[in-house]
mmJSON file of the N, C-alpha and C atoms, coordinates in Angstrom:
{"data_MODEL":{"atom_site":{
"group_PDB":["ATOM","ATOM","ATOM","ATOM","ATOM","ATOM","ATOM","ATOM","ATOM","ATOM","ATOM","ATOM","ATOM","ATOM","ATOM","ATOM","ATOM","ATOM","ATOM","ATOM","ATOM","ATOM","ATOM","ATOM","ATOM","ATOM","ATOM","ATOM","ATOM","ATOM","ATOM","ATOM","ATOM","ATOM","ATOM","ATOM","ATOM","ATOM","ATOM","ATOM","ATOM","ATOM","ATOM","ATOM","ATOM","ATOM","ATOM","ATOM","ATOM","ATOM","ATOM","ATOM","ATOM","ATOM","ATOM","ATOM","ATOM","ATOM","ATOM","ATOM","ATOM","ATOM","ATOM","ATOM","ATOM","ATOM","ATOM","ATOM","ATOM","ATOM","ATOM","ATOM","ATOM","ATOM","ATOM","ATOM","ATOM","ATOM","ATOM","ATOM","ATOM","ATOM","ATOM","ATOM","ATOM","ATOM","ATOM","ATOM","ATOM","ATOM","ATOM","ATOM","ATOM","ATOM","ATOM","ATOM","ATOM","ATOM","ATOM","ATOM","ATOM","ATOM","ATOM","ATOM","ATOM","ATOM","ATOM","ATOM","ATOM","ATOM","ATOM","ATOM","ATOM","ATOM","ATOM","ATOM","ATOM","ATOM","ATOM","ATOM","ATOM","ATOM","ATOM","ATOM","ATOM","ATOM","ATOM","ATOM","ATOM","ATOM","ATOM","ATOM","ATOM","ATOM","ATOM","ATOM","ATOM","ATOM","ATOM","ATOM","ATOM","ATOM","ATOM","ATOM","ATOM","ATOM","ATOM","ATOM","ATOM","ATOM","ATOM","ATOM","ATOM","ATOM","ATOM","ATOM","ATOM","ATOM","ATOM","ATOM","ATOM","ATOM","ATOM","ATOM","ATOM","ATOM","ATOM","ATOM","ATOM","ATOM","ATOM","ATOM","ATOM","ATOM","ATOM","ATOM","ATOM","ATOM","ATOM","ATOM","ATOM","ATOM","ATOM","ATOM","ATOM","ATOM","ATOM","ATOM","ATOM","ATOM","ATOM","ATOM","ATOM","ATOM","ATOM","ATOM","ATOM","ATOM","ATOM","ATOM","ATOM","ATOM","ATOM","ATOM","ATOM","ATOM","ATOM","ATOM","ATOM","ATOM","ATOM","ATOM","ATOM","ATOM","ATOM","ATOM","ATOM","ATOM","ATOM","ATOM","ATOM","ATOM","ATOM","ATOM","ATOM"],
"id":[1,2,3,4,5,6,7,8,9,10,11,12,13,14,15,16,17,18,19,20,21,22,23,24,25,26,27,28,29,30,31,32,33,34,35,36,37,38,39,40,41,42,43,44,45,46,47,48,49,50,51,52,53,54,55,56,57,58,59,60,61,62,63,64,65,66,67,68,69,70,71,72,73,74,75,76,77,78,79,80,81,82,83,84,85,86,87,88,89,90,91,92,93,94,95,96,97,98,99,100,101,102,103,104,105,106,107,108,109,110,111,112,113,114,115,116,117,118,119,120,121,122,123,124,125,126,127,128,129,130,131,132,133,134,135,136,137,138,139,140,141,142,143,144,145,146,147,148,149,150,151,152,153,154,155,156,157,158,159,160,161,162,163,164,165,166,167,168,169,170,171,172,173,174,175,176,177,178,179,180,181,182,183,184,185,186,187,188,189,190,191,192,193,194,195,196,197,198,199,200,201,202,203,204,205,206,207,208,209,210,211,212,213,214,215,216,217,218,219,220,221,222,223,224,225],
"type_symbol":["N","C","C","N","C","C","N","C","C","N","C","C","N","C","C","N","C","C","N","C","C","N","C","C","N","C","C","N","C","C","N","C","C","N","C","C","N","C","C","N","C","C","N","C","C","N","C","C","N","C","C","N","C","C","N","C","C","N","C","C","N","C","C","N","C","C","N","C","C","N","C","C","N","C","C","N","C","C","N","C","C","N","C","C","N","C","C","N","C","C","N","C","C","N","C","C","N","C","C","N","C","C","N","C","C","N","C","C","N","C","C","N","C","C","N","C","C","N","C","C","N","C","C","N","C","C","N","C","C","N","C","C","N","C","C","N","C","C","N","C","C","N","C","C","N","C","C","N","C","C","N","C","C","N","C","C","N","C","C","N","C","C","N","C","C","N","C","C","N","C","C","N","C","C","N","C","C","N","C","C","N","C","C","N","C","C","N","C","C","N","C","C","N","C","C","N","C","C","N","C","C","N","C","C","N","C","C","N","C","C","N","C","C","N","C","C","N","C","C","N","C","C","N","C","C"],
"label_atom_id":["N","CA","C","N","CA","C","N","CA","C","N","CA","C","N","CA","C","N","CA","C","N","CA","C","N","CA","C","N","CA","C","N","CA","C","N","CA","C","N","CA","C","N","CA","C","N","CA","C","N","CA","C","N","CA","C","N","CA","C","N","CA","C","N","CA","C","N","CA","C","N","CA","C","N","CA","C","N","CA","C","N","CA","C","N","CA","C","N","CA","C","N","CA","C","N","CA","C","N","CA","C","N","CA","C","N","CA","C","N","CA","C","N","CA","C","N","CA","C","N","CA","C","N","CA","C","N","CA","C","N","CA","C","N","CA","C","N","CA","C","N","CA","C","N","CA","C","N","CA","C","N","CA","C","N","CA","C","N","CA","C","N","CA","C","N","CA","C","N","CA","C","N","CA","C","N","CA","C","N","CA","C","N","CA","C","N","CA","C","N","CA","C","N","CA","C","N","CA","C","N","CA","C","N","CA","C","N","CA","C","N","CA","C","N","CA","C","N","CA","C","N","CA","C","N","CA","C","N","CA","C","N","CA","C","N","CA","C","N","CA","C","N","CA","C","N","CA","C","N","CA","C","N","CA","C","N","CA","C","N","CA","C"],
"label_alt_id":[null,null,null,null,null,null,null,null,null,null,null,null,null,null,null,null,null,null,null,null,null,null,null,null,null,null,null,null,null,null,null,null,null,null,null,null,null,null,null,null,null,null,null,null,null,null,null,null,null,null,null,null,null,null,null,null,null,null,null,null,null,null,null,null,null,null,null,null,null,null,null,null,null,null,null,null,null,null,null,null,null,null,null,null,null,null,null,null,null,null,null,null,null,null,null,null,null,null,null,null,null,null,null,null,null,null,null,null,null,null,null,null,null,null,null,null,null,null,null,null,null,null,null,null,null,null,null,null,null,null,null,null,null,null,null,null,null,null,null,null,null,null,null,null,null,null,null,null,null,null,null,null,null,null,null,null,null,null,null,null,null,null,null,null,null,null,null,null,null,null,null,null,null,null,null,null,null,null,null,null,null,null,null,null,null,null,null,null,null,null,null,null,null,null,null,null,null,null,null,null,null,null,null,null,null,null,null,null,null,null,null,null,null,null,null,null,null,null,null,null,null,null,null,null,null],
"label_comp_id":["MET","MET","MET","PRO","PRO","PRO","ARG","ARG","ARG","GLN","GLN","GLN","ALA","ALA","ALA","SER","SER","SER","ILE","ILE","ILE","ASP","ASP","ASP","ALA","ALA","ALA","PRO","PRO","PRO","ASP","ASP","ASP","ALA","ALA","ALA","LEU","LEU","LEU","HIS","HIS","HIS","HIS","HIS","HIS","VAL","VAL","VAL","MET","MET","MET","ILE","ILE","ILE","ARG","ARG","ARG","GLY","GLY","GLY","ILE","ILE","ILE","THR","THR","THR","ARG","ARG","ARG","SER","SER","SER","ALA","ALA","ALA","ILE","ILE","ILE","PHE","PHE","PHE","TYR","TYR","TYR","ASP","ASP","ASP","ALA","ALA","ALA","ALA","ALA","ALA","ASP","ASP","ASP","LYS","LYS","LYS","ASP","ASP","ASP","ARG","ARG","ARG","PHE","PHE","PHE","ILE","ILE","ILE","ASP","ASP","ASP","ARG","ARG","ARG","ALA","ALA","ALA","GLU","GLU","GLU","ALA","ALA","ALA","VAL","VAL","VAL","PHE","PHE","PHE","GLY","GLY","GLY","GLU","GLU","GLU","GLU","GLU","GLU","ARG","ARG","ARG","ILE","ILE","ILE","ALA","ALA","ALA","CYS","CYS","CYS","TYR","TYR","TYR","ALA","ALA","ALA","PHE","PHE","PHE","ALA","ALA","ALA","LEU","LEU","LEU","LEU","LEU","LEU","SER","SER","SER","ASN","ASN","ASN","HIS","HIS","HIS","ALA","ALA","ALA","HIS","HIS","HIS","LEU","LEU","LEU","LEU","LEU","LEU","VAL","VAL","VAL","ARG","ARG","ARG","THR","THR","THR","GLY","GLY","GLY","THR","THR","THR","THR","THR","THR","PRO","PRO","PRO","TRP","TRP","TRP","GLN","GLN","GLN","ASP","ASP","ASP","SER","SER","SER"],
"label_asym_id":["A","A","A","A","A","A","A","A","A","A","A","A","A","A","A","A","A","A","A","A","A","A","A","A","A","A","A","A","A","A","A","A","A","A","A","A","A","A","A","A","A","A","A","A","A","A","A","A","A","A","A","A","A","A","A","A","A","A","A","A","A","A","A","A","A","A","A","A","A","A","A","A","A","A","A","A","A","A","A","A","A","A","A","A","A","A","A","A","A","A","A","A","A","A","A","A","A","A","A","A","A","A","A","A","A","A","A","A","A","A","A","A","A","A","A","A","A","A","A","A","A","A","A","A","A","A","A","A","A","A","A","A","A","A","A","A","A","A","A","A","A","A","A","A","A","A","A","A","A","A","A","A","A","A","A","A","A","A","A","A","A","A","A","A","A","A","A","A","A","A","A","A","A","A","A","A","A","A","A","A","A","A","A","A","A","A","A","A","A","A","A","A","A","A","A","A","A","A","A","A","A","A","A","A","A","A","A","A","A","A","A","A","A","A","A","A","A","A","A","A","A","A","A","A","A"],
"label_entity_id":["1","1","1","1","1","1","1","1","1","1","1","1","1","1","1","1","1","1","1","1","1","1","1","1","1","1","1","1","1","1","1","1","1","1","1","1","1","1","1","1","1","1","1","1","1","1","1","1","1","1","1","1","1","1","1","1","1","1","1","1","1","1","1","1","1","1","1","1","1","1","1","1","1","1","1","1","1","1","1","1","1","1","1","1","1","1","1","1","1","1","1","1","1","1","1","1","1","1","1","1","1","1","1","1","1","1","1","1","1","1","1","1","1","1","1","1","1","1","1","1","1","1","1","1","1","1","1","1","1","1","1","1","1","1","1","1","1","1","1","1","1","1","1","1","1","1","1","1","1","1","1","1","1","1","1","1","1","1","1","1","1","1","1","1","1","1","1","1","1","1","1","1","1","1","1","1","1","1","1","1","1","1","1","1","1","1","1","1","1","1","1","1","1","1","1","1","1","1","1","1","1","1","1","1","1","1","1","1","1","1","1","1","1","1","1","1","1","1","1","1","1","1","1","1","1"],
"label_seq_id":[1,1,1,2,2,2,3,3,3,4,4,4,5,5,5,6,6,6,7,7,7,8,8,8,9,9,9,10,10,10,11,11,11,12,12,12,13,13,13,14,14,14,15,15,15,16,16,16,17,17,17,18,18,18,19,19,19,20,20,20,21,21,21,22,22,22,23,23,23,24,24,24,25,25,25,26,26,26,27,27,27,28,28,28,29,29,29,30,30,30,31,31,31,32,32,32,33,33,33,34,34,34,35,35,35,36,36,36,37,37,37,38,38,38,39,39,39,40,40,40,41,41,41,42,42,42,43,43,43,44,44,44,45,45,45,46,46,46,47,47,47,48,48,48,49,49,49,50,50,50,51,51,51,52,52,52,53,53,53,54,54,54,55,55,55,56,56,56,57,57,57,58,58,58,59,59,59,60,60,60,61,61,61,62,62,62,63,63,63,64,64,64,65,65,65,66,66,66,67,67,67,68,68,68,69,69,69,70,70,70,71,71,71,72,72,72,73,73,73,74,74,74,75,75,75],
"pdbx_PDB_ins_code":[null,null,null,null,null,null,null,null,null,null,null,null,null,null,null,null,null,null,null,null,null,null,null,null,null,null,null,null,null,null,null,null,null,null,null,null,null,null,null,null,null,null,null,null,null,null,null,null,null,null,null,null,null,null,null,null,null,null,null,null,null,null,null,null,null,null,null,null,null,null,null,null,null,null,null,null,null,null,null,null,null,null,null,null,null,null,null,null,null,null,null,null,null,null,null,null,null,null,null,null,null,null,null,null,null,null,null,null,null,null,null,null,null,null,null,null,null,null,null,null,null,null,null,null,null,null,null,null,null,null,null,null,null,null,null,null,null,null,null,null,null,null,null,null,null,null,null,null,null,null,null,null,null,null,null,null,null,null,null,null,null,null,null,null,null,null,null,null,null,null,null,null,null,null,null,null,null,null,null,null,null,null,null,null,null,null,null,null,null,null,null,null,null,null,null,null,null,null,null,null,null,null,null,null,null,null,null,null,null,null,null,null,null,null,null,null,null,null,null,null,null,null,null,null,null],
"Cartn_x":[0.999,-0.565,0.578,1.185,1.416,1.498,2.222,2.167,1.118,1.096,-0.283,0.643,0.969,1.798,2.098,3.239,3.717,3.233,2.906,2.673,3.988,4.037,4.637,4.385,6.312,6.172,6.949,7.895,8.332,9.829,10.461,11.96,11.986,11.136,11.346,12.65,13.383,14.21,13.24,13.388,12.613,13.187,13.396,13.889,12.813,13.124,12.499,12.637,12.065,11.957,11.363,11.691,10.817,11.662,10.538,10.843,10.101,10.566,9.142,9.203,7.542,6.511,7.179,6.684,6.676,8.6,9.48,10.648,11.935,10.143,11.155,11.998,13.086,13.754,12.696,13.888,13.329,14.396,15.696,16.489,17.044,17.552,18.14,19.708,20.139,21.25,21.656,23.528,23.738,22.798,22.203,21.558,20.369,19.717,18.082,18.339,19.452,20.676,20.398,21.358,21.277,20.067,18.972,18.092,17.089,17.514,16.289,17.052,18.269,18.847,18.616,19.054,18.703,17.612,16.155,14.315,14.477,15.107,15.378,15.718,16.643,17.545,16.602,16.043,15.067,13.991,13.229,12.368,12.607,13.886,14.117,14.843,14.953,15.436,14.393,13.098,11.737,11.2,10.844,10.384,11.351,12.075,13.617,13.428,13.544,13.334,15.544,16.158,17.152,17.693,17.958,18.507,19.913,20.043,21.905,22.134,20.913,21.988,21.055,21.696,20.674,21.98,20.819,21.387,20.497,21.018,20.281,20.569,19.845,19.582,19.028,19.555,18.484,17.401,16.263,15.04,14.635,15.675,14.878,16.038,15.018,16.234,15.944,16.443,16.548,16.916,16.139,17.319,16.475,17.387,17.599,17.371,16.28,15.154,15.09,15.407,14.415,13.84,12.212,11.385,11.614,11.212,10.967,10.403,10.274,10.001,8.207,7.726,5.909,5.434,4.971,4.444,3.556,3.848,3.551,2.326,0.66,-0.625,-1.024,-1.717,-2.452,-3.37,-3.716,-4.3,-5.983],
"Cartn_y":[-1.26,-0.415,1.283,2.158,3.591,4.79,4.812,6.046,7.664,7.178,9.167,10.361,11.166,12.417,13.199,13.238,14.375,15.66,16.562,17.817,19.165,19.621,20.308,21.778,21.997,23.602,24.041,25.639,25.726,25.708,25.981,25.338,24.173,23.079,21.979,20.833,20.073,18.867,17.516,16.846,15.843,14.587,13.655,11.936,11.538,11.004,10.283,9.011,7.901,6.623,6.538,5.447,5.206,3.166,2.538,0.693,0.414,-0.718,-1.755,-2.265,-2.602,-3.681,-4.489,-5.491,-6.137,-6.894,-5.417,-5.647,-5.807,-5.681,-5.679,-4.67,-5.786,-3.881,-3.016,-2.023,-0.791,-0.324,-0.508,-0.281,-1.563,-1.664,-2.967,-3.138,-1.759,-1.806,0.048,0.66,1.713,2.546,2.403,3.408,4.082,2.717,2.973,4.02,3.994,4.605,5.686,6.536,7.664,8.411,7.736,7.958,9.366,7.451,8.129,9.898,9.859,11.089,11.996,11.929,12.928,13.312,13.021,12.967,14.069,13.303,14.281,15.85,15.044,16.714,17.682,17.422,18.092,18.714,17.58,18.053,18.911,18.49,20.046,20.089,21.321,22.134,23.64,22.695,23.557,23.954,22.901,23.112,23.392,23.553,24.647,23.68,22.767,21.682,21.484,21.785,21.447,19.433,18.263,17.6,17.231,17.008,17.219,16.247,15.106,13.31,12.404,11.21,10.269,9.134,8.019,6.997,5.801,5.365,4.423,3.234,1.96,0.558,-0.066,-1.579,-2.285,-1.887,-2.422,-2.573,-0.765,0.077,1.458,2.28,3.538,4.494,5.587,6.547,7.491,9.083,9.929,11.048,12.021,13.094,14.053,16.23,16.17,17.506,18.61,19.713,20.073,21.435,21.186,22.229,23.541,23.627,25.139,26.395,27.57,28.279,28.533,27.538,27.67,26.338,26.33,24.523,23.897,22.771,22.312,21.684,22.53,21.904,21.304,19.953,19.007,20.083,20.113,19.97,19.218],
"Cartn_z":[0.074,0.046,0.312,-1.058,-0.817,0.033,0.296,1.706,1.102,2.582,1.637,1.125,0.288,-0.105,0.879,1.078,2.179,1.64,2.941,2.432,1.708,0.419,0.077,0.271,0.408,0.265,0.055,-0.022,-0.552,-0.337,-1.14,-0.607,0.496,0.307,1.11,0.289,1.557,0.659,0.68,0.08,0.156,-0.697,0.586,-0.227,-1.196,-1.928,-3.558,-3.369,-3.604,-3.85,-5.158,-5.62,-7.151,-6.841,-6.999,-6.506,-8.098,-8.117,-9.386,-9.084,-9.552,-8.415,-8.367,-7.547,-6.793,-6.785,-6.975,-6.553,-8.134,-9.274,-10.239,-10.99,-11.649,-11.89,-13.115,-13.22,-13.029,-14.019,-14.03,-14.929,-15.538,-16.65,-17.078,-17.939,-17.73,-18.461,-17.621,-18.581,-17.797,-19.094,-20.319,-20.987,-20.445,-20.008,-18.88,-18.083,-17.296,-16.198,-17.163,-17.986,-18.922,-19.336,-19.22,-20.049,-18.898,-17.864,-16.482,-16.656,-15.816,-15.449,-17.199,-18.047,-19.079,-19.214,-18.767,-18.626,-17.055,-16.046,-14.88,-14.899,-15.795,-16.177,-16.211,-17.915,-18.544,-17.814,-16.876,-15.879,-13.887,-14.184,-12.833,-13.266,-14.215,-14.937,-15.37,-15.597,-16.255,-14.843,-14.063,-12.256,-11.686,-11.355,-11.428,-9.181,-9.55,-8.869,-8.958,-7.45,-7.008,-7.444,-7.468,-7.087,-6.636,-5.275,-4.848,-4.508,-5.086,-4.895,-5.019,-5.931,-6.342,-6.028,-6.523,-6.656,-7.668,-8.281,-8.939,-9.082,-8.725,-8.508,-9.255,-9.656,-10.763,-10.532,-9.353,-9.049,-8.278,-7.968,-7.393,-7.368,-6.685,-6.738,-6.25,-5.947,-4.428,-4.782,-4.863,-4.984,-3.727,-3.68,-2.575,-3.421,-3.524,-4.355,-2.934,-3.721,-3.015,-4.126,-3.701,-4.296,-4.951,-5.519,-5.773,-4.927,-5.837,-4.396,-3.92,-5.528,-5.267,-5.395,-4.558,-3.373,-5.634,-5.275,-6.62,-5.915,-7.417,-7.088,-8.884,-7.53,-8.702,-8.887,-11.08,-11.51,-12.001],
"occupancy":[1.0,1.0,1.0,1.0,1.0,1.0,1.0,1.0,1.0,1.0,1.0,1.0,1.0,1.0,1.0,1.0,1.0,1.0,1.0,1.0,1.0,1.0,1.0,1.0,1.0,1.0,1.0,1.0,1.0,1.0,1.0,1.0,1.0,1.0,1.0,1.0,1.0,1.0,1.0,1.0,1.0,1.0,1.0,1.0,1.0,1.0,1.0,1.0,1.0,1.0,1.0,1.0,1.0,1.0,1.0,1.0,1.0,1.0,1.0,1.0,1.0,1.0,1.0,1.0,1.0,1.0,1.0,1.0,1.0,1.0,1.0,1.0,1.0,1.0,1.0,1.0,1.0,1.0,1.0,1.0,1.0,1.0,1.0,1.0,1.0,1.0,1.0,1.0,1.0,1.0,1.0,1.0,1.0,1.0,1.0,1.0,1.0,1.0,1.0,1.0,1.0,1.0,1.0,1.0,1.0,1.0,1.0,1.0,1.0,1.0,1.0,1.0,1.0,1.0,1.0,1.0,1.0,1.0,1.0,1.0,1.0,1.0,1.0,1.0,1.0,1.0,1.0,1.0,1.0,1.0,1.0,1.0,1.0,1.0,1.0,1.0,1.0,1.0,1.0,1.0,1.0,1.0,1.0,1.0,1.0,1.0,1.0,1.0,1.0,1.0,1.0,1.0,1.0,1.0,1.0,1.0,1.0,1.0,1.0,1.0,1.0,1.0,1.0,1.0,1.0,1.0,1.0,1.0,1.0,1.0,1.0,1.0,1.0,1.0,1.0,1.0,1.0,1.0,1.0,1.0,1.0,1.0,1.0,1.0,1.0,1.0,1.0,1.0,1.0,1.0,1.0,1.0,1.0,1.0,1.0,1.0,1.0,1.0,1.0,1.0,1.0,1.0,1.0,1.0,1.0,1.0,1.0,1.0,1.0,1.0,1.0,1.0,1.0,1.0,1.0,1.0,1.0,1.0,1.0,1.0,1.0,1.0,1.0,1.0,1.0],
"B_iso_or_equiv":[0.0,0.0,0.0,0.0,0.0,0.0,0.0,0.0,0.0,0.0,0.0,0.0,0.0,0.0,0.0,0.0,0.0,0.0,0.0,0.0,0.0,0.0,0.0,0.0,0.0,0.0,0.0,0.0,0.0,0.0,0.0,0.0,0.0,0.0,0.0,0.0,0.0,0.0,0.0,0.0,0.0,0.0,0.0,0.0,0.0,0.0,0.0,0.0,0.0,0.0,0.0,0.0,0.0,0.0,0.0,0.0,0.0,0.0,0.0,0.0,0.0,0.0,0.0,0.0,0.0,0.0,0.0,0.0,0.0,0.0,0.0,0.0,0.0,0.0,0.0,0.0,0.0,0.0,0.0,0.0,0.0,0.0,0.0,0.0,0.0,0.0,0.0,0.0,0.0,0.0,0.0,0.0,0.0,0.0,0.0,0.0,0.0,0.0,0.0,0.0,0.0,0.0,0.0,0.0,0.0,0.0,0.0,0.0,0.0,0.0,0.0,0.0,0.0,0.0,0.0,0.0,0.0,0.0,0.0,0.0,0.0,0.0,0.0,0.0,0.0,0.0,0.0,0.0,0.0,0.0,0.0,0.0,0.0,0.0,0.0,0.0,0.0,0.0,0.0,0.0,0.0,0.0,0.0,0.0,0.0,0.0,0.0,0.0,0.0,0.0,0.0,0.0,0.0,0.0,0.0,0.0,0.0,0.0,0.0,0.0,0.0,0.0,0.0,0.0,0.0,0.0,0.0,0.0,0.0,0.0,0.0,0.0,0.0,0.0,0.0,0.0,0.0,0.0,0.0,0.0,0.0,0.0,0.0,0.0,0.0,0.0,0.0,0.0,0.0,0.0,0.0,0.0,0.0,0.0,0.0,0.0,0.0,0.0,0.0,0.0,0.0,0.0,0.0,0.0,0.0,0.0,0.0,0.0,0.0,0.0,0.0,0.0,0.0,0.0,0.0,0.0,0.0,0.0,0.0,0.0,0.0,0.0,0.0,0.0,0.0],
"pdbx_formal_charge":[null,null,null,null,null,null,null,null,null,null,null,null,null,null,null,null,null,null,null,null,null,null,null,null,null,null,null,null,null,null,null,null,null,null,null,null,null,null,null,null,null,null,null,null,null,null,null,null,null,null,null,null,null,null,null,null,null,null,null,null,null,null,null,null,null,null,null,null,null,null,null,null,null,null,null,null,null,null,null,null,null,null,null,null,null,null,null,null,null,null,null,null,null,null,null,null,null,null,null,null,null,null,null,null,null,null,null,null,null,null,null,null,null,null,null,null,null,null,null,null,null,null,null,null,null,null,null,null,null,null,null,null,null,null,null,null,null,null,null,null,null,null,null,null,null,null,null,null,null,null,null,null,null,null,null,null,null,null,null,null,null,null,null,null,null,null,null,null,null,null,null,null,null,null,null,null,null,null,null,null,null,null,null,null,null,null,null,null,null,null,null,null,null,null,null,null,null,null,null,null,null,null,null,null,null,null,null,null,null,null,null,null,null,null,null,null,null,null,null,null,null,null,null,null,null],
"auth_seq_id":[1,1,1,2,2,2,3,3,3,4,4,4,5,5,5,6,6,6,7,7,7,8,8,8,9,9,9,10,10,10,11,11,11,12,12,12,13,13,13,14,14,14,15,15,15,16,16,16,17,17,17,18,18,18,19,19,19,20,20,20,21,21,21,22,22,22,23,23,23,24,24,24,25,25,25,26,26,26,27,27,27,28,28,28,29,29,29,30,30,30,31,31,31,32,32,32,33,33,33,34,34,34,35,35,35,36,36,36,37,37,37,38,38,38,39,39,39,40,40,40,41,41,41,42,42,42,43,43,43,44,44,44,45,45,45,46,46,46,47,47,47,48,48,48,49,49,49,50,50,50,51,51,51,52,52,52,53,53,53,54,54,54,55,55,55,56,56,56,57,57,57,58,58,58,59,59,59,60,60,60,61,61,61,62,62,62,63,63,63,64,64,64,65,65,65,66,66,66,67,67,67,68,68,68,69,69,69,70,70,70,71,71,71,72,72,72,73,73,73,74,74,74,75,75,75],
"auth_comp_id":["MET","MET","MET","PRO","PRO","PRO","ARG","ARG","ARG","GLN","GLN","GLN","ALA","ALA","ALA","SER","SER","SER","ILE","ILE","ILE","ASP","ASP","ASP","ALA","ALA","ALA","PRO","PRO","PRO","ASP","ASP","ASP","ALA","ALA","ALA","LEU","LEU","LEU","HIS","HIS","HIS","HIS","HIS","HIS","VAL","VAL","VAL","MET","MET","MET","ILE","ILE","ILE","ARG","ARG","ARG","GLY","GLY","GLY","ILE","ILE","ILE","THR","THR","THR","ARG","ARG","ARG","SER","SER","SER","ALA","ALA","ALA","ILE","ILE","ILE","PHE","PHE","PHE","TYR","TYR","TYR","ASP","ASP","ASP","ALA","ALA","ALA","ALA","ALA","ALA","ASP","ASP","ASP","LYS","LYS","LYS","ASP","ASP","ASP","ARG","ARG","ARG","PHE","PHE","PHE","ILE","ILE","ILE","ASP","ASP","ASP","ARG","ARG","ARG","ALA","ALA","ALA","GLU","GLU","GLU","ALA","ALA","ALA","VAL","VAL","VAL","PHE","PHE","PHE","GLY","GLY","GLY","GLU","GLU","GLU","GLU","GLU","GLU","ARG","ARG","ARG","ILE","ILE","ILE","ALA","ALA","ALA","CYS","CYS","CYS","TYR","TYR","TYR","ALA","ALA","ALA","PHE","PHE","PHE","ALA","ALA","ALA","LEU","LEU","LEU","LEU","LEU","LEU","SER","SER","SER","ASN","ASN","ASN","HIS","HIS","HIS","ALA","ALA","ALA","HIS","HIS","HIS","LEU","LEU","LEU","LEU","LEU","LEU","VAL","VAL","VAL","ARG","ARG","ARG","THR","THR","THR","GLY","GLY","GLY","THR","THR","THR","THR","THR","THR","PRO","PRO","PRO","TRP","TRP","TRP","GLN","GLN","GLN","ASP","ASP","ASP","SER","SER","SER"],
"auth_asym_id":["A","A","A","A","A","A","A","A","A","A","A","A","A","A","A","A","A","A","A","A","A","A","A","A","A","A","A","A","A","A","A","A","A","A","A","A","A","A","A","A","A","A","A","A","A","A","A","A","A","A","A","A","A","A","A","A","A","A","A","A","A","A","A","A","A","A","A","A","A","A","A","A","A","A","A","A","A","A","A","A","A","A","A","A","A","A","A","A","A","A","A","A","A","A","A","A","A","A","A","A","A","A","A","A","A","A","A","A","A","A","A","A","A","A","A","A","A","A","A","A","A","A","A","A","A","A","A","A","A","A","A","A","A","A","A","A","A","A","A","A","A","A","A","A","A","A","A","A","A","A","A","A","A","A","A","A","A","A","A","A","A","A","A","A","A","A","A","A","A","A","A","A","A","A","A","A","A","A","A","A","A","A","A","A","A","A","A","A","A","A","A","A","A","A","A","A","A","A","A","A","A","A","A","A","A","A","A","A","A","A","A","A","A","A","A","A","A","A","A","A","A","A","A","A","A"],
"auth_atom_id":["N","CA","C","N","CA","C","N","CA","C","N","CA","C","N","CA","C","N","CA","C","N","CA","C","N","CA","C","N","CA","C","N","CA","C","N","CA","C","N","CA","C","N","CA","C","N","CA","C","N","CA","C","N","CA","C","N","CA","C","N","CA","C","N","CA","C","N","CA","C","N","CA","C","N","CA","C","N","CA","C","N","CA","C","N","CA","C","N","CA","C","N","CA","C","N","CA","C","N","CA","C","N","CA","C","N","CA","C","N","CA","C","N","CA","C","N","CA","C","N","CA","C","N","CA","C","N","CA","C","N","CA","C","N","CA","C","N","CA","C","N","CA","C","N","CA","C","N","CA","C","N","CA","C","N","CA","C","N","CA","C","N","CA","C","N","CA","C","N","CA","C","N","CA","C","N","CA","C","N","CA","C","N","CA","C","N","CA","C","N","CA","C","N","CA","C","N","CA","C","N","CA","C","N","CA","C","N","CA","C","N","CA","C","N","CA","C","N","CA","C","N","CA","C","N","CA","C","N","CA","C","N","CA","C","N","CA","C","N","CA","C","N","CA","C","N","CA","C","N","CA","C","N","CA","C","N","CA","C","N","CA","C"],
"pdbx_PDB_model_num":[1,1,1,1,1,1,1,1,1,1,1,1,1,1,1,1,1,1,1,1,1,1,1,1,1,1,1,1,1,1,1,1,1,1,1,1,1,1,1,1,1,1,1,1,1,1,1,1,1,1,1,1,1,1,1,1,1,1,1,1,1,1,1,1,1,1,1,1,1,1,1,1,1,1,1,1,1,1,1,1,1,1,1,1,1,1,1,1,1,1,1,1,1,1,1,1,1,1,1,1,1,1,1,1,1,1,1,1,1,1,1,1,1,1,1,1,1,1,1,1,1,1,1,1,1,1,1,1,1,1,1,1,1,1,1,1,1,1,1,1,1,1,1,1,1,1,1,1,1,1,1,1,1,1,1,1,1,1,1,1,1,1,1,1,1,1,1,1,1,1,1,1,1,1,1,1,1,1,1,1,1,1,1,1,1,1,1,1,1,1,1,1,1,1,1,1,1,1,1,1,1,1,1,1,1,1,1,1,1,1,1,1,1,1,1,1,1,1,1,1,1,1,1,1,1]
}}}
């Protein structure tokens, strides 16, 4: 069962973790990880989100990010 979403606040640090269903692989090779990093850089740049650290493993990933000055709103 997923956790409830954290309350977002401007300029807050967040530990973000993603994991494959039933711990299955989400990255199969270095190219998959490179594509993930490229996409993350594009999204973080557009949204003004800073990524301070990340760890990409075969079946999950961790990111330490700081949100921008405007809280994210679900539309």
